C-alpha positions as CSV (number, residue, x, y, z in Angstrom):
1,M,-3.2,7.6,-26.2
2,L,-1.5,4.3,-26.8
3,G,-3.8,3.2,-29.6
4,P,-5.8,0.1,-30.1
5,L,-4.1,-2.6,-28.0
6,P,-4.9,-6.2,-27.6
7,R,-7.0,-7.0,-24.5
8,L,-4.1,-8.5,-22.6
9,Y,-1.8,-5.5,-23.1
10,R,-4.6,-3.1,-22.3
11,S,-5.3,-4.9,-19.1
12,L,-1.6,-4.8,-18.2
13,V,-1.4,-1.1,-18.8
14,I,-4.5,-0.4,-16.7
15,A,-3.2,-2.6,-13.9
16,A,0.2,-0.9,-13.9
17,I,-1.3,2.6,-13.9
18,L,-3.7,1.6,-11.2
19,L,-0.9,0.2,-9.0
20,V,1.2,3.3,-9.5
21,G,-1.8,5.5,-8.7
22,V,-2.8,3.7,-5.5
23,A,0.8,3.6,-4.3
24,G,1.3,7.3,-5.1
25,G,-1.9,8.3,-3.3
26,A,-1.0,6.2,-0.3
27,W,2.5,7.6,-0.2
28,I,1.2,11.2,-0.4
29,A,-1.3,10.4,2.3
30,Y,1.4,8.8,4.5
31,V,3.5,11.9,4.3
32,S,0.6,14.1,5.4
33,A,-0.6,13.9,9.0
34,L,-4.3,13.6,8.5
35,P,-6.4,10.8,10.2
36,L,-7.5,8.1,7.7
37,A,-5.3,9.7,5.1
38,A,-3.8,6.5,3.9
39,T,-7.2,5.1,2.9
40,V,-8.5,8.3,1.4
41,G,-5.2,8.8,-0.4
42,A,-5.2,5.3,-1.9
43,L,-8.8,5.7,-3.0
44,C,-8.1,9.1,-4.6
45,G,-5.0,7.7,-6.3
46,A,-7.1,4.8,-7.6
47,V,-9.8,7.1,-9.0
48,L,-7.2,9.3,-10.6
49,A,-5.3,6.3,-12.0
50,L,-8.5,4.9,-13.6
51,G,-9.2,8.2,-15.3
52,I,-5.6,8.3,-16.6
53,A,-5.8,4.7,-17.7
54,F,-9.1,5.3,-19.6
55,V,-7.5,8.3,-21.4
56,M,-4.4,6.2,-22.3
57,V,-6.2,3.2,-23.8
58,H,-9.4,4.8,-25.2
59,D,-9.4,5.5,-28.9
60,F,-11.0,8.9,-29.3
61,S,-10.9,9.0,-33.1
62,H,-14.2,8.5,-34.8
63,P,-14.1,6.2,-37.8
64,R,-15.4,7.9,-40.9
65,R,-18.7,6.7,-42.3
66,P,-18.6,5.5,-45.9
67,A,-20.3,7.9,-48.3
68,R,-23.7,6.7,-49.3
69,A,-24.4,6.5,-53.0
70,V,-27.5,8.3,-54.1
71,R,-29.3,6.5,-56.9
72,R,-31.3,8.6,-59.2
73,P,-33.6,7.2,-61.9
């Protein structure tokens, strides 16, 4: 995880990961000899890249709740 990033940097990270994922999926599909492989490979690369981008920019830590004071008379 990259941590809490400003919106611009988060968008740039997501765009870069998406571009690499689509290009990688299209390249793998280009190397294989299946029909419509380039389109399917690019889509699979995009889906995988979005998942990776989500994991990289999402903050999975849960903030602690402040303790509530109990008032007793």
